[in-house]
C-alpha positions in Angstrom: -0.1 0.0 0.0 1.3 3.5 -0.9 2.2 5.8 2.0 -0.5 8.2 3.2 1.8 11.2 2.2 1.3 10.3 -1.5 -2.5 9.9 -1.1 -3.5 13.4 0.1 -3.5 16.4 -2.3 -1.2 19.2 -1.5 -0.7 22.7 -3.2 2.0 21.0 -5.2 -0.1 18.3 -6.7 -3.4 20.2 -7.5 -2.6 20.0 -11.2 -1.9 16.3 -11.5 -4.0 13.6 -13.1 -4.5 12.3 -9.5 -6.2 15.6 -8.7 -8.2 15.7 -11.8 -9.8 12.3 -10.9 -11.1 13.8 -7.8 -12.3 16.9 -9.6 -14.4 14.6 -11.6 -15.8 13.1 -8.3 -16.5 16.7 -7.1 -18.3 17.6 -10.2 -20.5 14.5 -9.9 -21.2 15.1 -6.2 -22.1 18.8 -6.9 -24.4 17.9 -9.7 -26.2 14.8 -8.1 -26.1 15.7 -4.4 -24.9 19.0 -3.2 -26.9 20.7 -6.0 -30.0 18.9 -4.8 -29.8 20.0 -1.2 -27.4 17.4 0.3 -25.3 19.2 3.1 -24.0 16.1 5.0 -22.3 13.4 3.3 -21.3 10.1 5.0 -18.3 8.4 3.5 -18.1 4.6 4.3 -16.8 1.2 3.0 -17.4 -2.4 3.3 -14.2 -3.2 5.0 -11.0 -1.6 6.0 -8.4 -0.5 3.4 -10.8 0.6 0.8 -9.7 4.2 0.7 -12.7 6.0 2.4 -10.4 8.4 4.4 -8.3 9.6 1.5 -11.5 10.0 -0.4 -12.9 12.2 2.3 -9.6 14.3 2.5 -9.2 14.9 -1.3 -12.9 15.6 -1.9 -12.9 18.0 0.9 -9.8 19.9 -0.4 -11.2 20.3 -3.8 -14.6 21.3 -2.6 -12.9 23.9 -0.6 -10.8 24.9 -3.5 -14.0 25.6 -5.4 -15.1 28.1 -2.8 -17.4 26.0 -0.5 -16.9 25.9 3.2 -16.1 22.4 4.1 -15.9 20.6 7.5 -14.4 17.1 7.6 -15.4 15.1 10.7 -13.6 12.0 11.7 -16.4 9.9 13.1 -14.4 6.8 12.8 -13.9 6.0 16.6 -12.7 2.5 15.7 -9.7 3.6 13.5 -9.4 7.4 13.2 -7.2 8.3 10.2 -7.9 12.0 9.1 -5.6 13.8 11.4 -2.8 11.4 10.6 -3.4 11.7 6.9 -3.1 15.5 7.1 -0.3 15.8 9.6 2.0 13.4 7.8 1.4 14.6 4.1 4.5 16.6 3.9 3.1 20.2 4.2 2.1 19.9 7.9 -1.4 21.1 7.0 -3.0 20.7 10.4 -1.6 22.6 13.4 -0.9 21.1 16.7 -4.1 21.1 18.8 -5.4 20.0 22.1 -6.6 16.3 22.1 -10.2 17.2 21.8 -12.7 16.5 18.9 -16.0 15.1 18.1 -16.6 13.1 21.2 -16.0 16.3 23.3 -18.2 18.3 21.0 -21.0 15.8 21.4 -20.5 15.7 25.2 -20.6 19.6 25.3 -17.1 19.8 27.1 -15.6 21.6 24.1 -16.7 24.3 21.6 -16.3 24.3 17.8 -13.5 26.7 17.8 -11.6 24.3 20.3 -12.1 21.2 18.1 -12.0 22.5 14.5 -8.6 22.7 13.1 -8.2 25.1 10.0 -6.3 23.1 7.2 -3.4 25.4 6.4 -3.0 26.1 2.6 -6.7 25.8 1.9 -9.2 28.4 2.7 -12.7 27.4 4.1 -11.6 23.9 5.2 -11.6 22.6 8.8 -10.9 19.2 10.3 -12.6 17.8 13.5 -10.8 14.8 14.9 -12.4 12.1 17.0 -11.2 13.4 20.4 -11.2 10.9 23.3 -12.5 7.4 22.1 -15.8 6.8 23.8 -16.6 3.3 25.2 -20.0 3.3 23.3 -19.5 4.8 19.7 -22.6 3.6 18.2 -25.0 4.9 20.9 -23.1 8.2 20.9 -23.3 8.7 17.2 -26.9 8.0 17.2 -27.8 10.2 20.2 -29.9 13.5 19.9 -26.7 15.2 21.0 -25.0 14.1 17.8 -28.0 15.4 15.9 -27.6 18.8 17.5 -24.0 18.8 16.6 -24.7 18.1 12.9 -27.3 21.0 12.9 -24.7 23.4 14.2 -21.9 22.1 11.7 -24.4 22.8 8.8 -24.9 26.2 10.1 -21.2 26.8 9.8 -20.3 25.0 6.5 -21.8 24.4 3.0 -20.8 20.7 3.1 -20.0 18.4 6.0 -18.1 15.2 5.2 -18.2 12.4 7.8 -15.5 9.7 7.8 -17.0 6.5 9.4 -16.0 3.0 10.1 -16.6 0.1 7.6 -20.3 -0.5 7.7 -20.0 -4.3 7.5 -17.8 -4.4 10.5 -19.6 -1.9 12.9 -23.0 -0.3 13.4 -21.6 3.2 13.6 -22.1 4.1 10.0 -25.5 2.5 9.7 -26.6 4.7 12.8 -25.2 7.9 11.1 -27.2 7.2 7.9 -30.3 8.3 10.0 -28.6 11.8 10.3 -26.5 12.2 7.1 -28.3 13.5 3.9 -26.4 11.0 1.7 -24.0 8.1 1.6 -20.9 7.8 -0.5 -19.7 4.3 -0.7 -15.9 3.6 -1.5 -14.6 0.2 -2.6 -11.2 -0.8 -3.9 -11.1 -2.1 -7.5 -10.7 -5.9 -8.2 -12.9 -8.9 -8.7 -12.8 -10.2 -5.3 -15.7 -9.4 -2.8 -18.0 -7.7 -5.2 -20.9 -9.8 -4.0 -20.2 -8.7 -0.4 -20.2 -5.0 -1.5 -23.7 -5.6 -3.3 -25.0 -7.2 0.0 -23.7 -4.2 2.0 -25.2 -1.7 -0.3 -28.6 -3.4 -0.3 -28.5 -3.3 3.6 -27.7 0.3 3.6 -30.6 1.1 1.2 -32.9 -1.1 3.1 -32.0 1.0 6.2 -33.3 4.0 4.3 -29.9 5.4 3.5 -29.7 7.7 0.5 -26.9 6.3 -1.6 -25.6 9.2 -3.7 -22.7 7.4 -5.3 -20.2 4.7 -5.4 -16.4 5.4 -5.7 -14.2 2.7 -7.1 -10.7 3.4 -5.7 -7.2 2.3 -7.1 -8.3 1.6 -10.5 -5.2 1.0 -12.9 -5.8 4.1 -15.0 -2.6 6.1 -15.6 -1.5 8.0 -12.6 -4.9 8.7 -11.2 -5.2 5.7 -9.0 -8.9 6.5 -8.8 -11.8 5.1 -10.7 -15.4 5.5 -11.9 -18.1 7.2 -10.0 -21.5 5.8 -10.2 -24.6 7.7 -9.1 -27.1 6.5 -6.5 -29.6 3.7 -7.3 -30.3 0.2 -6.3 -27.2 -1.9 -6.7 -27.4 -4.9 -9.2 -26.5 -8.4 -8.4 
């Protein structure tokens, strides 16, 4: 697997084929979701290693570059990745902060200003880490307090992107589908496991999740390392 430093866009890589692939994703998301009133997008996958966190990071960067106010929220209490992705990408985008984040925001023990780190080098882009890992992530994410947090974040941003645990392993993402406006599902290219992906997607839709797109990651297509986007709809298979 490539190192995290090569996966997150920086000011030096915004004109590369890698960045252009994510611009295509941004264009599709803007047309099919954000342009239709979707403000909160939950990004998940079927299992670990599919590329959901890097998808959140790069989509957020390019949405912000286009002038939208974007908040990334690391809601993956099982294996938080966003802060690590940004702090090790070579530019030191995320400044040192107190170890508070989403859990503290939900508990009411910290404010937005205390938990939201501006991403240096990109205007209108903030990152909220997990904060202290709670013993009951699923219950916390499905609480009325979390709903209140999301309302507040939507008042502060045009788009809120939620990075969540793999939905076939934990209930956290499924719980959050009741709060998010739409779901973006990320999977790694390859013939193995497609049946399982279809099963997971059907379960999400049976739970009334609004699937706005499927991202196929790490497609062998030049230097992009990113593949087709498919709009929402019932999965086939």
